C-alpha positions in Angstrom: -0.2 0.1 -0.1 1.0 3.6 0.0 3.6 4.7 2.5 1.5 7.1 4.3 -1.2 4.2 5.3 1.7 1.6 6.8 2.5 1.1 10.5 5.6 2.1 11.7 6.5 -1.4 12.0 5.8 -2.3 8.2 7.8 0.5 7.1 11.6 -0.3 6.4 14.5 1.9 7.5 15.6 3.3 4.0 11.8 4.5 4.3 11.6 6.0 7.4 12.6 9.8 6.6 9.6 9.7 3.7 7.1 7.6 6.2 7.7 10.5 8.9 7.6 13.4 6.4 4.4 11.9 5.5 2.8 12.2 9.3 0.6 14.9 10.6 2.8 16.3 13.1 0.1 19.2 14.3 -1.2 19.2 17.7 -4.4 17.4 16.4 -2.2 15.0 14.6 0.0 14.2 17.4 -3.3 13.4 19.7 -5.0 11.3 17.6 -1.8 9.1 17.4 -1.6 9.0 21.3 -5.1 7.7 21.3 -4.3 6.0 18.6 -1.8 4.1 20.5 -3.7 3.8 23.6 -6.4 2.5 21.9 -4.3 -0.5 20.3 -2.5 -1.2 23.5 -6.4 -1.3 25.9 -7.5 -3.7 23.1 -4.1 -6.0 22.9 -3.2 -6.1 27.0 -6.3 -4.9 29.1 -9.8 -5.5 27.5 -9.3 -9.2 26.5 -11.5 -12.1 27.6 -9.1 -14.0 29.4 -6.3 -11.2 30.5 -4.3 -11.6 33.4 -2.6 -8.6 35.2 -0.2 -8.5 32.4 -1.4 -5.0 31.0 -1.9 -2.9 34.1 1.5 -4.5 35.6 3.2 -2.9 32.3 1.5 0.2 32.8 2.5 0.6 36.7 6.1 -0.3 36.3 6.1 2.1 33.1 4.9 5.1 35.4 7.5 3.5 37.9 10.7 4.0 35.4 9.2 7.2 34.3 9.0 8.5 37.8 12.3 7.6 38.9 13.8 8.9 35.5 12.1 12.4 36.4 13.5 12.1 40.2 16.7 10.7 39.2 18.9 13.8 39.8 17.7 14.4 43.1 18.1 11.0 44.3 21.6 11.1 43.0 22.4 14.0 44.7 20.8 12.7 48.1 22.3 9.6 47.7 26.2 11.5 48.6 25.3 13.5 51.6 26.6 12.3 55.0 24.2 12.0 57.8 26.1 12.9 61.0 
């Protein structure tokens, strides 16, 4: 199919710059992309008939990694302080 209709995983490495040029980078387009990504994640891991805790635990693990990344500078400086 046309390059603009392919998913990211179907694009070859050489076609990546051309594929990125066809993407809509406006705030409305980015919001649509986030909605589509959340919908596919939700359908694949959370909204299943015989689902387990995998989808929710992946979401929580991602949140923990993200919050650690945000607080890394504070944690790093706090670690070297002496308590005496």
